[in-house]
Each structure stands twice: as C-alpha cells, then as structure tokens.
KEKOLDREN-592792 format. One record per residue (C-alpha): x, y, z; residue number from 1. Coordinates in Angstrom, 1 decimal, always signed. Layout:
BEGIN
SITE       u       v       w  resi
SITE       X       Y       Z   NUM
...
REM end
This chain:
BEGIN
SITE       u       v       w  resi
SITE    +0.0    +0.0    +0.0     1
SITE    +2.8    +2.4    +0.7     2
SITE    +4.5    +4.0    -2.3     3
SITE    +8.1    +3.6    -3.4     4
SITE    +9.3    +6.3    -1.0     5
SITE    +7.8    +4.2    +1.9     6
SITE    +5.7    +7.2    +3.1     7
SITE    +3.7    +6.2    +6.2     8
SITE    +0.0    +6.6    +5.6     9
SITE    -2.0    +9.0    +7.7    10
SITE    -5.0    +8.0    +9.8    11
SITE    -7.3    +9.7    +7.2    12
SITE    -5.7    +7.7    +4.4    13
SITE    -6.1    +4.4    +6.3    14
SITE    -9.7    +5.3    +7.0    15
SITE   -10.3    +6.0    +3.3    16
SITE    -8.7    +2.6    +2.4    17
SITE   -11.0    +0.8    +4.8    18
SITE   -14.1    +2.7    +3.6    19
SITE   -13.4    +1.6    +0.1    20
SITE   -13.1    -2.0    +1.2    21
SITE   -16.5    -1.7    +2.9    22
SITE   -18.0    +0.1    -0.1    23
SITE   -16.9    -2.6    -2.6    24
SITE   -17.7    -5.5    -0.3    25
SITE   -14.2    -6.7    +0.3    26
SITE   -14.9    -6.2    +3.9    27
SITE   -18.4    -7.5    +4.5    28
SITE   -20.9    -7.0    +7.3    29
SITE   -19.8    -8.6   +10.5    30
SITE   -16.2    -9.2    +9.3    31
SITE   -13.5    -8.6   +11.9    32
SITE   -11.0    -5.9   +11.1    33
SITE    -7.7    -7.1   +12.6    34
SITE    -5.2    -4.4   +13.4    35
SITE    -2.3    -6.5   +12.5    36
SITE    -3.7    -7.3    +9.1    37
SITE    -4.4    -3.6    +8.4    38
SITE    -0.9    -2.7    +9.4    39
SITE    +0.5    -5.4    +7.1    40
SITE    -1.6    -4.3    +4.2    41
SITE    -1.2    -0.6    +4.5    42
SITE    +2.2    -0.1    +6.2    43
SITE    +0.6    +2.3    +8.6    44
SITE    +1.6    +2.5   +12.3    45
SITE    -0.6    +0.9   +14.9    46
SITE    -1.6    +4.3   +16.4    47
SITE    -2.8    +5.5   +13.0    48
SITE    -4.7    +2.3   +12.3    49
SITE    -6.4    +2.7   +15.7    50
SITE    -7.3    +6.3   +15.0    51
SITE    -8.7    +5.3   +11.6    52
SITE   -10.9    +2.6   +13.2    53
SITE   -12.1    +5.2   +15.7    54
SITE   -13.1    +7.5   +12.9    55
SITE   -15.0    +4.8   +11.1    56
SITE   -16.8    +3.9   +14.4    57
SITE   -17.9    +7.5   +14.8    58
SITE   -19.3    +7.4   +11.2    59
SITE   -21.3    +4.3   +12.1    60
SITE   -19.5    +2.0    +9.6    61
SITE   -17.9    -0.3   +12.2    62
SITE   -18.3    -1.3   +15.8    63
SITE   -15.5    -1.7   +18.3    64
SITE   -16.1    -4.0   +21.2    65
SITE   -14.0    -4.6   +24.3    66
SITE   -12.0    -7.9   +24.0    67
SITE   -13.3    -8.5   +20.5    68
SITE   -11.9    -5.5   +18.6    69
SITE   -13.4    -3.9   +15.4    70
SITE   -15.8    -5.4   +12.9    71
SITE   -17.8    -4.1   +10.0    72
SITE   -21.2    -3.0   +11.3    73
SITE   -24.2    -5.2   +10.5    74
SITE   -27.4    -3.5    +9.4    75
SITE   -30.8    -5.1   +10.0    76
SITE   -33.8    -4.6    +7.8    77
SITE   -35.3    -1.9   +10.1    78
SITE   -32.1    +0.1    +9.9    79
SITE   -31.9    -0.3    +6.2    80
SITE   -35.5    +1.1    +5.9    81
SITE   -34.5    +4.1    +8.1    82
SITE   -31.4    +4.8    +5.9    83
SITE   -33.5    +4.7    +2.7    84
SITE   -36.2    +6.9    +4.2    85
SITE   -33.5    +9.5    +5.0    86
SITE   -32.2    +9.2    +1.5    87
SITE   -35.7    +9.7    +0.0    88
SITE   -35.9   +13.1    +1.8    89
SITE   -32.4   +14.2    +1.1    90
SITE   -32.1   +13.1    -2.6    91
SITE   -35.6   +14.4    -3.2    92
SITE   -34.4   +17.8    -2.0    93
SITE   -31.3   +17.6    -4.2    94
SITE   -33.4   +16.8    -7.3    95
SITE   -35.7   +19.8    -6.5    96
SITE   -32.9   +22.2    -6.0    97
SITE   -31.0   +21.1    -9.1    98
SITE   -34.2   +21.5   -11.2    99
SITE   -34.8   +25.1   -10.1   100
SITE   -31.1   +26.1   -10.4   101
SITE   -30.0   +28.1   -13.4   102
SITE   -27.3   +25.7   -14.4   103
SITE   -27.5   +24.8   -18.1   104
SITE   -24.0   +23.3   -18.2   105
SITE   -24.7   +20.7   -15.5   106
SITE   -28.2   +20.0   -16.9   107
SITE   -26.5   +19.3   -20.3   108
SITE   -24.1   +16.9   -18.4   109
SITE   -27.1   +15.2   -16.9   110
SITE   -28.7   +14.6   -20.3   111
SITE   -25.4   +13.2   -21.5   112
SITE   -25.3   +10.8   -18.5   113
SITE   -28.9    +9.8   -19.2   114
SITE   -27.9    +8.9   -22.8   115
SITE   -25.1    +6.8   -21.3   116
SITE   -27.5    +5.0   -19.0   117
SITE   -29.8    +4.4   -22.0   118
SITE   -26.9    +3.0   -24.1   119
SITE   -26.0    +0.3   -21.5   120
SITE   -29.5    -0.5   -20.2   121
SITE   -30.0    -3.5   -22.4   122
SITE   -26.4    -4.7   -22.8   123
SITE   -26.3    -6.9   -19.7   124
SITE   -23.2    -5.0   -18.5   125
SITE   -24.4    -4.5   -14.9   126
SITE   -21.1    -3.0   -13.7   127
SITE   -21.2    -0.4   -16.5   128
SITE   -24.8    +0.5   -15.6   129
SITE   -23.9    +0.8   -11.9   130
SITE   -21.0    +3.2   -12.7   131
SITE   -23.3    +5.3   -14.8   132
SITE   -25.9    +5.2   -12.1   133
SITE   -23.4    +6.4    -9.5   134
SITE   -22.3    +9.3   -11.8   135
SITE   -25.9   +10.3   -12.4   136
SITE   -26.7   +10.4    -8.6   137
SITE   -23.5   +12.2    -7.9   138
SITE   -24.2   +14.9   -10.6   139
SITE   -27.6   +15.5    -9.1   140
SITE   -26.0   +16.1    -5.7   141
SITE   -23.5   +18.4    -7.3   142
SITE   -26.4   +20.3    -9.0   143
SITE   -28.1   +20.9    -5.7   144
SITE   -25.0   +22.8    -4.6   145
SITE   -25.5   +21.9    -1.0   146
SITE   -22.5   +20.3    +0.7   147
SITE   -24.6   +19.2    +3.7   148
SITE   -27.0   +17.2    +1.5   149
SITE   -24.1   +15.7    -0.4   150
SITE   -22.2   +14.7    +2.8   151
SITE   -25.2   +13.1    +4.4   152
SITE   -26.2   +11.2    +1.3   153
SITE   -22.7    +9.8    +0.7   154
SITE   -22.5    +8.7    +4.3   155
SITE   -25.9    +7.0    +4.0   156
SITE   -25.1    +5.2    +0.7   157
SITE   -21.6    +3.9    +1.6   158
SITE   -22.3    +1.1    +4.1   159
SITE   -25.1    -0.4    +1.9   160
SITE   -23.4    +0.2    -1.5   161
SITE   -22.7    -3.5    -2.0   162
SITE   -26.4    -4.3    -1.5   163
SITE   -27.3    -1.6    -4.0   164
SITE   -24.9    -3.1    -6.5   165
SITE   -26.2    -6.6    -6.0   166
SITE   -29.8    -5.5    -6.4   167
SITE   -29.1    -4.5   -10.0   168
SITE   -28.6    -8.2   -10.8   169
SITE   -32.3    -8.8   -10.1   170
SITE   -34.5    -9.3   -13.2   171
SITE   -36.0    -6.1   -14.5   172
SITE   -34.3    -3.9   -11.9   173
SITE   -32.2    -2.0   -14.4   174
SITE   -35.2    -1.4   -16.7   175
SITE   -37.2    -0.1   -13.7   176
SITE   -34.4    +2.1   -12.4   177
SITE   -33.7    +3.6   -15.8   178
SITE   -37.3    +4.4   -16.4   179
SITE   -37.2    +6.4   -13.2   180
SITE   -33.9    +8.0   -14.3   181
SITE   -35.5    +9.2   -17.6   182
SITE   -38.4   +10.8   -15.8   183
SITE   -36.3   +12.5   -13.2   184
SITE   -33.8   +13.8   -15.8   185
SITE   -36.7   +15.2   -17.8   186
SITE   -38.2   +17.0   -14.8   187
SITE   -34.8   +18.5   -13.8   188
SITE   -34.0   +19.7   -17.3   189
SITE   -37.5   +21.3   -17.6   190
SITE   -36.9   +23.0   -14.2   191
SITE   -39.9   +21.3   -12.5   192
SITE   -38.7   +21.2    -8.9   193
SITE   -41.7   +19.6    -7.2   194
SITE   -42.0   +16.9    -9.9   195
SITE   -38.3   +16.1    -9.7   196
SITE   -38.5   +15.8    -6.0   197
SITE   -41.6   +13.5    -6.1   198
SITE   -40.0   +11.3    -8.7   199
SITE   -36.7   +11.0    -6.9   200
SITE   -38.4   +10.1    -3.6   201
SITE   -40.3    +7.3    -5.5   202
SITE   -37.0    +6.2    -7.2   203
SITE   -35.3    +5.8    -3.8   204
SITE   -38.3    +4.0    -2.4   205
SITE   -38.2    +1.6    -5.4   206
SITE   -34.6    +1.0    -4.6   207
SITE   -35.5    +0.0    -1.1   208
SITE   -38.1    -2.4    -2.3   209
SITE   -35.4    -4.0    -4.6   210
SITE   -33.0    -4.4    -1.6   211
SITE   -35.8    -5.9    +0.6   212
SITE   -36.3    -8.5    -2.0   213
SITE   -32.9    -9.7    -1.0   214
SITE   -34.1   -10.2    +2.5   215
SITE   -32.7   -13.8    +2.6   216
SITE   -29.2   -12.4    +2.5   217
SITE   -29.7    -9.6    +5.0   218
SITE   -29.1    -9.8    +8.8   219
SITE   -32.2    -9.5   +11.0   220
REM end
C-alpha cells in the first residue's frame, strides 16, 4: 500500500482505504478488522490504524467491542429502511434544488449521462450501468449545490453500497431504475422542482423495495 518512498499513511488515508473496502464488499458486514492485518496491508503505524478505526466507528461504519476488537457493522432490515427513508428526503431535495437552479451546463451533463445509461441499459453489462448510475446520482447532488446534503447522502449510501450493486442483478431492476432516471432527468432539465422531488423520492423508495427482495441475504 505504501509508495516507493515508503511514506507512512496518515490515519485519514487508512480510514479512506477501509471505507473503500467496505463500499466494494471486500470487507463484509460482521467481518472482523484485525489491526495486525491492516498494518501489514497498508504499512501504517498501529496508532494511526487505531485512529482510523475510531473515525469509522464515529461514522457508524464499524463497531469496536471490548475484548473483540473492530468489525464491520451489521445493518438489520429496520435500519436499512430508516437509511432509505432518510435518502428519500435528502435526494428528493437535491433533485428539486437542481431542477430550479440556473445551471444549463450541469443539466447538459445530466442529459449526456442519461444517454449513457440508456446505451448500457439492455447490454447486460451490470457494472457499467452501476458506474453510470453512480455518476448520475453524484451529478444531481452536485447540481443541488448543498454540501450538507451531499455529505449526508454519501454517508448513508456507503455502508449499503454492496447491496445496491447486487440489487441491479435482479431481473427487470435495471429497466425499472432507468425508467425512473429518464423521468427524473426530464423533470430536472425542464426546471420542474416539485415533480423532480416527487419522482426522486419514488426512485429511492423503489430501490429500497429491490433491496428488501434480497431479505434472505440480510441480517435481521
């Protein structure tokens, strides 16, 4: 993990490394995070690894228990519902604010991203669709021009990202999601804030339903 100059990673960099492992599913819910393994893989000092773990605990991504150490936090179905309800409100606001903003350049970027989503919708390339989906959501957060909304949404999405990714492998999920995307993109480009907010809230609610269909793989 360290570069050729053997620079020691900061606690923030170790925390970012761990977040990415959680986001991509390389560290799964309930998995222990062993300090010695993290030190070996990152080259960071023990004190910085411990500081990084404390940061992630404060963010709600991991739990640290006496005598057991750190592990990736498990989310039950009730917690997942709460996370998605918070996302409904926040991403709905983002879509509204982007729609009413005088930002033709970003709206042109949104139309270009929608065209990209349309192009990969029926290709069977699920990872490509997920990447375009991530960029679409991120651009809407950018267009809202509200760092608090962006920060909260990113924090809410991160621990469940792997579930979101897996849900796109369900039959018809990509078709349903992109149908929502097209309607939301149209409302934003037309400047219809209330409609963009309503549609985005429904889109996130639909995503929750898709994740709940995976209940057999979720902790209770």
